[in-house]
DRENMI-696995 format. One record per atom (N, C-alpha, C): atom name; x, y negated, z; chain; residue in one letter; residue number from 1. Coordinates in Angstrom, 1 decimal, padded with zeros to 4 digits, always signed. Layout:
<nodes>
["CA"; [X; Y; Z]; "A"; "A"; NUM]
...
</nodes>
This chain:
<nodes>
["N"; [-035.3; -007.2; -028.2]; "A"; "M"; 1]
["CA"; [-034.7; -005.9; -028.1]; "A"; "M"; 1]
["C"; [-034.6; -005.4; -026.3]; "A"; "M"; 1]
["N"; [-034.7; -004.1; -026.2]; "A"; "R"; 2]
["CA"; [-035.8; -003.7; -024.8]; "A"; "R"; 2]
["C"; [-034.3; -003.3; -024.5]; "A"; "R"; 2]
["N"; [-034.0; -003.3; -023.0]; "A"; "N"; 3]
["CA"; [-032.8; -003.0; -022.7]; "A"; "N"; 3]
["C"; [-032.5; -001.0; -022.1]; "A"; "N"; 3]
["N"; [-031.2; -000.8; -022.8]; "A"; "K"; 4]
["CA"; [-032.1; +001.3; -022.4]; "A"; "K"; 4]
["C"; [-031.4; +001.3; -021.2]; "A"; "K"; 4]
["N"; [-032.5; +002.3; -019.8]; "A"; "W"; 5]
["CA"; [-031.8; +002.2; -018.7]; "A"; "W"; 5]
["C"; [-031.1; +003.7; -018.5]; "A"; "W"; 5]
["N"; [-030.1; +003.8; -018.2]; "A"; "I"; 6]
["CA"; [-029.2; +005.1; -018.0]; "A"; "I"; 6]
["C"; [-029.5; +005.3; -016.6]; "A"; "I"; 6]
["N"; [-029.2; +006.9; -016.3]; "A"; "S"; 7]
["CA"; [-029.3; +006.8; -014.5]; "A"; "S"; 7]
["C"; [-028.1; +006.8; -014.3]; "A"; "S"; 7]
["N"; [-028.3; +006.9; -012.9]; "A"; "H"; 8]
["CA"; [-026.2; +006.8; -011.8]; "A"; "H"; 8]
["C"; [-025.7; +007.4; -012.4]; "A"; "H"; 8]
["N"; [-026.5; +008.7; -012.2]; "A"; "K"; 9]
["CA"; [-024.9; +009.8; -012.9]; "A"; "K"; 9]
["C"; [-024.1; +009.9; -014.1]; "A"; "K"; 9]
["N"; [-025.0; +009.2; -015.1]; "A"; "D"; 10]
["CA"; [-024.4; +008.8; -016.6]; "A"; "D"; 10]
["C"; [-024.0; +007.4; -016.9]; "A"; "D"; 10]
["N"; [-024.0; +006.2; -015.7]; "A"; "F"; 11]
["CA"; [-023.4; +004.9; -015.7]; "A"; "F"; 11]
["C"; [-022.4; +005.5; -014.9]; "A"; "F"; 11]
["N"; [-022.4; +006.0; -013.8]; "A"; "K"; 12]
["CA"; [-021.0; +006.5; -012.4]; "A"; "K"; 12]
["C"; [-020.3; +007.1; -014.6]; "A"; "K"; 12]
["N"; [-020.5; +008.3; -015.1]; "A"; "K"; 13]
["CA"; [-019.4; +008.7; -015.7]; "A"; "K"; 13]
["C"; [-019.0; +008.6; -016.5]; "A"; "K"; 13]
["N"; [-020.0; +007.2; -017.6]; "A"; "Q"; 14]
["CA"; [-019.0; +006.6; -018.5]; "A"; "Q"; 14]
["C"; [-018.3; +005.1; -017.4]; "A"; "Q"; 14]
["N"; [-018.8; +004.5; -016.2]; "A"; "L"; 15]
["CA"; [-017.6; +003.4; -015.9]; "A"; "L"; 15]
["C"; [-016.4; +004.4; -016.1]; "A"; "L"; 15]
["N"; [-016.6; +005.8; -015.1]; "A"; "L"; 16]
["CA"; [-015.3; +006.1; -014.9]; "A"; "L"; 16]
["C"; [-014.3; +006.8; -016.1]; "A"; "L"; 16]
["N"; [-015.1; +006.3; -017.2]; "A"; "K"; 17]
["CA"; [-013.5; +006.7; -018.2]; "A"; "K"; 17]
["C"; [-012.8; +005.5; -018.3]; "A"; "K"; 17]
["N"; [-012.8; +004.7; -017.6]; "A"; "N"; 18]
["CA"; [-012.1; +003.3; -017.6]; "A"; "N"; 18]
["C"; [-011.3; +003.9; -016.1]; "A"; "N"; 18]
["N"; [-009.3; +003.8; -017.2]; "A"; "P"; 19]
["CA"; [-008.5; +004.2; -015.8]; "A"; "P"; 19]
["C"; [-009.0; +003.3; -014.4]; "A"; "P"; 19]
["N"; [-008.9; +002.1; -014.7]; "A"; "A"; 20]
["CA"; [-008.6; +001.0; -014.1]; "A"; "A"; 20]
["C"; [-009.8; +001.1; -012.2]; "A"; "A"; 20]
["N"; [-011.2; +001.3; -013.3]; "A"; "A"; 21]
["CA"; [-012.3; +001.6; -012.0]; "A"; "A"; 21]
["C"; [-012.5; +003.1; -011.7]; "A"; "A"; 21]
["N"; [-011.9; +003.3; -011.9]; "A"; "R"; 22]
["CA"; [-011.5; +005.6; -012.0]; "A"; "R"; 22]
["C"; [-010.6; +005.1; -010.6]; "A"; "R"; 22]
["N"; [-009.4; +004.4; -011.0]; "A"; "L"; 23]
["CA"; [-008.4; +004.1; -009.7]; "A"; "L"; 23]
["C"; [-009.3; +003.2; -008.8]; "A"; "L"; 23]
["N"; [-009.6; +002.5; -009.0]; "A"; "E"; 24]
["CA"; [-011.1; +002.0; -007.4]; "A"; "E"; 24]
["C"; [-011.6; +003.0; -006.9]; "A"; "E"; 24]
["N"; [-012.3; +004.0; -007.9]; "A"; "Y"; 25]
["CA"; [-013.9; +004.8; -007.3]; "A"; "Y"; 25]
["C"; [-012.8; +005.3; -006.3]; "A"; "Y"; 25]
["N"; [-011.6; +006.2; -007.1]; "A"; "E"; 26]
["CA"; [-010.7; +006.8; -005.9]; "A"; "E"; 26]
["C"; [-010.0; +006.1; -004.8]; "A"; "E"; 26]
["N"; [-010.0; +004.7; -004.4]; "A"; "K"; 27]
["CA"; [-009.5; +004.8; -003.5]; "A"; "K"; 27]
["C"; [-010.6; +004.1; -002.4]; "A"; "K"; 27]
["N"; [-012.2; +004.6; -002.8]; "A"; "L"; 28]
["CA"; [-012.9; +004.4; -002.3]; "A"; "L"; 28]
["C"; [-013.5; +005.4; -001.7]; "A"; "L"; 28]
["N"; [-012.8; +007.1; -002.0]; "A"; "Q"; 29]
["CA"; [-013.1; +007.7; -001.2]; "A"; "Q"; 29]
["C"; [-013.4; +008.7; -000.2]; "A"; "Q"; 29]
["N"; [-012.1; +007.9; +000.6]; "A"; "P"; 30]
["CA"; [-012.1; +007.9; +002.3]; "A"; "P"; 30]
["C"; [-013.9; +007.2; +002.7]; "A"; "P"; 30]
["N"; [-014.1; +006.2; +002.5]; "A"; "E"; 31]
["CA"; [-015.2; +005.3; +003.1]; "A"; "E"; 31]
["C"; [-016.1; +006.3; +002.6]; "A"; "E"; 31]
["N"; [-016.6; +006.9; +001.5]; "A"; "F"; 32]
["CA"; [-017.3; +007.5; +001.0]; "A"; "F"; 32]
["C"; [-017.4; +008.8; +000.9]; "A"; "F"; 32]
["N"; [-016.7; +008.8; +002.3]; "A"; "S"; 33]
["CA"; [-016.7; +010.9; +002.9]; "A"; "S"; 33]
["C"; [-017.3; +010.8; +003.8]; "A"; "S"; 33]
["N"; [-016.9; +009.5; +005.0]; "A"; "V"; 34]
["CA"; [-017.5; +009.1; +006.1]; "A"; "V"; 34]
["C"; [-018.8; +009.0; +006.5]; "A"; "V"; 34]
["N"; [-019.1; +007.8; +005.3]; "A"; "I"; 35]
["CA"; [-020.9; +007.9; +004.7]; "A"; "I"; 35]
["C"; [-021.1; +008.9; +004.7]; "A"; "I"; 35]
["N"; [-021.2; +009.5; +004.1]; "A"; "R"; 36]
["CA"; [-021.9; +011.3; +003.6]; "A"; "R"; 36]
["C"; [-022.0; +011.8; +004.5]; "A"; "R"; 36]
["N"; [-020.6; +011.9; +005.3]; "A"; "A"; 37]
["CA"; [-020.6; +013.1; +006.6]; "A"; "A"; 37]
["C"; [-021.6; +012.6; +007.5]; "A"; "A"; 37]
["N"; [-021.1; +011.5; +007.9]; "A"; "T"; 38]
["CA"; [-022.7; +010.3; +009.2]; "A"; "T"; 38]
["C"; [-024.0; +010.6; +008.4]; "A"; "T"; 38]
["N"; [-024.6; +010.3; +007.1]; "A"; "I"; 39]
["CA"; [-025.7; +010.8; +006.5]; "A"; "I"; 39]
["C"; [-025.7; +012.1; +007.0]; "A"; "I"; 39]
["N"; [-025.5; +013.4; +006.6]; "A"; "E"; 40]
["CA"; [-025.3; +014.3; +006.3]; "A"; "E"; 40]
["C"; [-025.9; +015.1; +008.2]; "A"; "E"; 40]
["N"; [-024.7; +014.5; +008.8]; "A"; "A"; 41]
["CA"; [-024.7; +014.8; +010.5]; "A"; "A"; 41]
["C"; [-026.2; +014.8; +011.0]; "A"; "A"; 41]
["N"; [-026.4; +013.2; +010.8]; "A"; "R"; 42]
["CA"; [-028.1; +012.9; +011.2]; "A"; "R"; 42]
["C"; [-028.8; +013.1; +011.0]; "A"; "R"; 42]
["N"; [-029.0; +013.7; +009.4]; "A"; "M"; 43]
["CA"; [-029.8; +014.7; +009.0]; "A"; "M"; 43]
["C"; [-030.1; +015.8; +009.5]; "A"; "M"; 43]
["N"; [-029.4; +016.5; +009.4]; "A"; "K"; 44]
["CA"; [-028.6; +018.2; +010.2]; "A"; "K"; 44]
["C"; [-029.5; +018.4; +010.9]; "A"; "K"; 44]
["N"; [-029.6; +017.2; +012.2]; "A"; "K"; 45]
["CA"; [-029.9; +017.6; +013.6]; "A"; "K"; 45]
["C"; [-030.9; +016.4; +013.9]; "A"; "K"; 45]
["N"; [-031.4; +015.4; +012.8]; "A"; "G"; 46]
["CA"; [-032.7; +015.5; +012.5]; "A"; "G"; 46]
["C"; [-033.2; +014.4; +013.7]; "A"; "G"; 46]
["N"; [-032.6; +013.1; +013.3]; "A"; "I"; 47]
["CA"; [-032.8; +012.6; +014.5]; "A"; "I"; 47]
["C"; [-032.9; +011.1; +013.0]; "A"; "I"; 47]
["N"; [-033.5; +010.3; +013.7]; "A"; "T"; 48]
["CA"; [-033.5; +009.0; +013.2]; "A"; "T"; 48]
["C"; [-032.4; +008.1; +013.1]; "A"; "T"; 48]
["N"; [-032.0; +006.6; +012.6]; "A"; "Q"; 49]
["CA"; [-031.0; +006.0; +013.0]; "A"; "Q"; 49]
["C"; [-031.2; +005.4; +014.2]; "A"; "Q"; 49]
["N"; [-032.1; +004.9; +014.4]; "A"; "K"; 50]
["CA"; [-032.6; +004.2; +015.7]; "A"; "K"; 50]
["C"; [-032.5; +005.7; +017.1]; "A"; "K"; 50]
["N"; [-032.5; +006.6; +017.3]; "A"; "K"; 51]
["CA"; [-032.0; +007.8; +017.4]; "A"; "K"; 51]
["C"; [-030.8; +007.8; +018.2]; "A"; "K"; 51]
["N"; [-030.2; +008.1; +016.8]; "A"; "L"; 52]
["CA"; [-028.9; +007.9; +016.9]; "A"; "L"; 52]
["C"; [-028.4; +006.5; +018.2]; "A"; "L"; 52]
["N"; [-028.5; +006.1; +017.1]; "A"; "A"; 53]
["CA"; [-027.7; +004.1; +018.1]; "A"; "A"; 53]
["C"; [-028.7; +004.5; +019.3]; "A"; "A"; 53]
["N"; [-029.3; +004.6; +019.8]; "A"; "A"; 54]
["CA"; [-029.8; +005.2; +021.4]; "A"; "A"; 54]
["C"; [-028.7; +005.9; +021.8]; "A"; "A"; 54]
["N"; [-028.1; +006.6; +021.3]; "A"; "K"; 55]
["CA"; [-027.5; +008.2; +021.6]; "A"; "K"; 55]
["C"; [-026.2; +007.5; +021.9]; "A"; "K"; 55]
["N"; [-025.8; +006.3; +020.9]; "A"; "L"; 56]
["CA"; [-024.7; +005.6; +020.8]; "A"; "L"; 56]
["C"; [-024.7; +004.8; +021.8]; "A"; "L"; 56]
["N"; [-025.7; +004.3; +022.5]; "A"; "K"; 57]
["CA"; [-025.7; +002.8; +023.5]; "A"; "K"; 57]
["C"; [-025.6; +001.6; +022.3]; "A"; "K"; 57]
["N"; [-025.8; +001.5; +020.9]; "A"; "T"; 58]
["CA"; [-025.8; +000.2; +019.9]; "A"; "T"; 58]
["C"; [-027.2; +000.2; +019.4]; "A"; "T"; 58]
["N"; [-027.4; -000.7; +018.9]; "A"; "K"; 59]
["CA"; [-028.6; -001.2; +018.0]; "A"; "K"; 59]
["C"; [-028.5; -000.6; +016.1]; "A"; "K"; 59]
["N"; [-029.1; +000.3; +016.1]; "A"; "Q"; 60]
["CA"; [-029.8; +000.5; +014.9]; "A"; "Q"; 60]
["C"; [-029.4; -000.2; +013.5]; "A"; "Q"; 60]
["N"; [-029.3; -001.0; +013.4]; "A"; "S"; 61]
["CA"; [-028.1; -002.1; +012.5]; "A"; "S"; 61]
["C"; [-027.3; -001.6; +012.4]; "A"; "S"; 61]
["N"; [-026.4; -001.4; +013.7]; "A"; "V"; 62]
["CA"; [-024.8; -000.7; +013.3]; "A"; "V"; 62]
["C"; [-024.8; +000.4; +012.2]; "A"; "V"; 62]
["N"; [-025.9; +001.3; +012.8]; "A"; "I"; 63]
["CA"; [-025.7; +002.5; +012.2]; "A"; "I"; 63]
["C"; [-026.2; +002.2; +010.6]; "A"; "I"; 63]
["N"; [-026.6; +001.8; +010.4]; "A"; "S"; 64]
["CA"; [-027.3; +001.3; +009.1]; "A"; "S"; 64]
["C"; [-026.5; +000.5; +007.8]; "A"; "S"; 64]
["N"; [-025.5; +000.1; +009.2]; "A"; "R"; 65]
["CA"; [-024.1; -001.2; +008.8]; "A"; "R"; 65]
["C"; [-023.3; +000.5; +007.9]; "A"; "R"; 65]
["N"; [-022.9; +001.4; +009.0]; "A"; "L"; 66]
["CA"; [-022.5; +002.1; +008.6]; "A"; "L"; 66]
["C"; [-022.9; +003.0; +007.2]; "A"; "L"; 66]
["N"; [-023.8; +003.7; +007.7]; "A"; "E"; 67]
["CA"; [-024.6; +004.2; +006.2]; "A"; "E"; 67]
["C"; [-024.6; +004.1; +005.2]; "A"; "E"; 67]
["N"; [-024.6; +002.3; +004.8]; "A"; "T"; 68]
["CA"; [-024.5; +002.0; +004.0]; "A"; "T"; 68]
["C"; [-023.1; +001.1; +003.4]; "A"; "T"; 68]
["N"; [-022.2; +000.8; +004.5]; "A"; "G"; 69]
["CA"; [-021.2; +001.6; +003.9]; "A"; "G"; 69]
["C"; [-020.2; +000.1; +003.9]; "A"; "G"; 69]
["N"; [-021.4; -000.8; +004.7]; "A"; "R"; 70]
["CA"; [-021.0; -002.4; +005.3]; "A"; "R"; 70]
["C"; [-020.3; -002.4; +006.8]; "A"; "R"; 70]
["N"; [-020.1; -001.8; +006.9]; "A"; "G"; 71]
["CA"; [-019.8; -001.3; +008.6]; "A"; "G"; 71]
["C"; [-018.0; -000.6; +008.3]; "A"; "G"; 71]
["N"; [-017.4; -001.2; +009.4]; "A"; "N"; 72]
["CA"; [-015.9; -000.1; +009.6]; "A"; "N"; 72]
["C"; [-015.8; -000.6; +010.6]; "A"; "N"; 72]
["N"; [-016.1; +000.9; +011.2]; "A"; "P"; 73]
["CA"; [-016.1; +002.0; +012.6]; "A"; "P"; 73]
["C"; [-014.5; +002.2; +012.6]; "A"; "P"; 73]
["N"; [-014.4; +002.8; +013.9]; "A"; "T"; 74]
["CA"; [-013.2; +002.6; +014.8]; "A"; "T"; 74]
["C"; [-013.3; +003.8; +014.9]; "A"; "T"; 74]
["N"; [-011.9; +004.3; +015.0]; "A"; "L"; 75]
["CA"; [-011.6; +005.8; +015.6]; "A"; "L"; 75]
["C"; [-012.6; +006.5; +016.4]; "A"; "L"; 75]
["N"; [-012.6; +005.4; +017.8]; "A"; "S"; 76]
["CA"; [-013.3; +005.4; +019.0]; "A"; "S"; 76]
["C"; [-014.9; +006.5; +018.6]; "A"; "S"; 76]
["N"; [-015.6; +005.0; +017.5]; "A"; "F"; 77]
["CA"; [-017.0; +004.9; +017.7]; "A"; "F"; 77]
["C"; [-017.3; +006.1; +016.8]; "A"; "F"; 77]
["N"; [-016.4; +006.7; +015.5]; "A"; "L"; 78]
["CA"; [-017.0; +007.9; +015.2]; "A"; "L"; 78]
["C"; [-016.4; +009.2; +015.6]; "A"; "L"; 78]
["N"; [-014.9; +009.4; +017.0]; "A"; "Q"; 79]
["CA"; [-015.2; +010.7; +017.7]; "A"; "Q"; 79]
["C"; [-016.9; +010.1; +018.7]; "A"; "Q"; 79]
["N"; [-017.5; +009.4; +019.0]; "A"; "R"; 80]
["CA"; [-018.4; +009.0; +020.3]; "A"; "R"; 80]
["C"; [-019.5; +009.6; +019.1]; "A"; "R"; 80]
["N"; [-019.7; +009.0; +017.6]; "A"; "L"; 81]
["CA"; [-020.8; +009.7; +016.9]; "A"; "L"; 81]
["C"; [-021.0; +010.9; +016.4]; "A"; "L"; 81]
["N"; [-019.5; +011.8; +016.5]; "A"; "A"; 82]
["CA"; [-019.5; +012.8; +016.2]; "A"; "A"; 82]
["C"; [-020.3; +013.6; +017.0]; "A"; "A"; 82]
["N"; [-019.2; +013.0; +018.6]; "A"; "A"; 83]
["CA"; [-020.3; +013.8; +020.1]; "A"; "A"; 83]
["C"; [-021.8; +014.1; +019.9]; "A"; "A"; 83]
["N"; [-022.4; +013.0; +019.4]; "A"; "A"; 84]
["CA"; [-023.9; +012.5; +019.7]; "A"; "A"; 84]
["C"; [-024.7; +012.8; +018.8]; "A"; "A"; 84]
["N"; [-024.0; +013.5; +017.7]; "A"; "V"; 85]
["CA"; [-024.4; +014.5; +016.6]; "A"; "V"; 85]
["C"; [-024.4; +016.2; +016.8]; "A"; "V"; 85]
["N"; [-022.8; +016.5; +017.9]; "A"; "G"; 86]
["CA"; [-023.0; +017.7; +018.4]; "A"; "G"; 86]
["C"; [-021.8; +018.2; +017.4]; "A"; "G"; 86]
["N"; [-021.1; +017.3; +016.6]; "A"; "T"; 87]
["CA"; [-019.8; +017.7; +015.5]; "A"; "T"; 87]
["C"; [-018.7; +017.1; +016.4]; "A"; "T"; 87]
["N"; [-017.2; +017.4; +015.3]; "A"; "R"; 88]
["CA"; [-016.3; +017.0; +016.3]; "A"; "R"; 88]
["C"; [-015.6; +016.4; +014.9]; "A"; "R"; 88]
["N"; [-014.6; +015.3; +015.1]; "A"; "L"; 89]
["CA"; [-014.3; +014.4; +014.1]; "A"; "L"; 89]
["C"; [-013.0; +014.9; +013.5]; "A"; "L"; 89]
["N"; [-012.3; +015.0; +012.6]; "A"; "E"; 90]
["CA"; [-011.5; +015.9; +011.5]; "A"; "E"; 90]
["C"; [-010.8; +014.3; +010.7]; "A"; "E"; 90]
["N"; [-009.6; +014.7; +011.0]; "A"; "I"; 91]
["CA"; [-009.1; +013.4; +010.0]; "A"; "I"; 91]
["C"; [-008.0; +014.7; +009.1]; "A"; "I"; 91]
["N"; [-008.0; +014.6; +007.7]; "A"; "N"; 92]
["CA"; [-006.9; +015.4; +007.2]; "A"; "N"; 92]
["C"; [-006.2; +014.5; +005.9]; "A"; "N"; 92]
["N"; [-005.0; +015.0; +006.1]; "A"; "F"; 93]
["CA"; [-004.2; +014.3; +004.7]; "A"; "F"; 93]
["C"; [-003.6; +015.2; +004.0]; "A"; "F"; 93]
["N"; [-003.7; +014.8; +002.8]; "A"; "R"; 94]
["CA"; [-003.4; +016.2; +002.2]; "A"; "R"; 94]
["C"; [-002.8; +015.3; +000.8]; "A"; "R"; 94]
["N"; [-002.2; +015.7; +000.1]; "A"; "P"; 95]
["CA"; [-001.5; +015.4; -001.4]; "A"; "P"; 95]
["C"; [-002.1; +015.2; -002.2]; "A"; "P"; 95]
["N"; [-001.7; +014.0; -003.1]; "A"; "L"; 96]
["CA"; [-001.9; +013.0; -004.1]; "A"; "L"; 96]
["C"; [-001.8; +014.3; -005.2]; "A"; "L"; 96]
["N"; [-002.8; +014.0; -005.8]; "A"; "A"; 97]
["CA"; [-003.4; +014.8; -007.3]; "A"; "A"; 97]
["C"; [-002.3; +014.4; -007.8]; "A"; "A"; 97]
["N"; [-001.3; +015.0; -008.9]; "A"; "S"; 98]
["CA"; [-000.3; +014.3; -009.9]; "A"; "S"; 98]
["C"; [-001.3; +013.9; -011.3]; "A"; "S"; 98]
</nodes>
């Protein structure tokens, strides 16, 4: 019997039907937001990870780890990153959805 391949979108949709999986996914949203914002800002600026790293006086691997979710940046680093791509860092607290 052959494996049936499904798209990432369909897999995610099926997985998130499980309440425990949905809760864990929602807990990761702040990290996903940082990753998404970092990649989008860098791409909008039209620079590579290597060029961004040079602006921040760090290594390309640090940017790669951040963009793949394997890094744990400090607020200070995120502020420097924001300045390097011509943006500012904003953090918001919102009420939990009921």
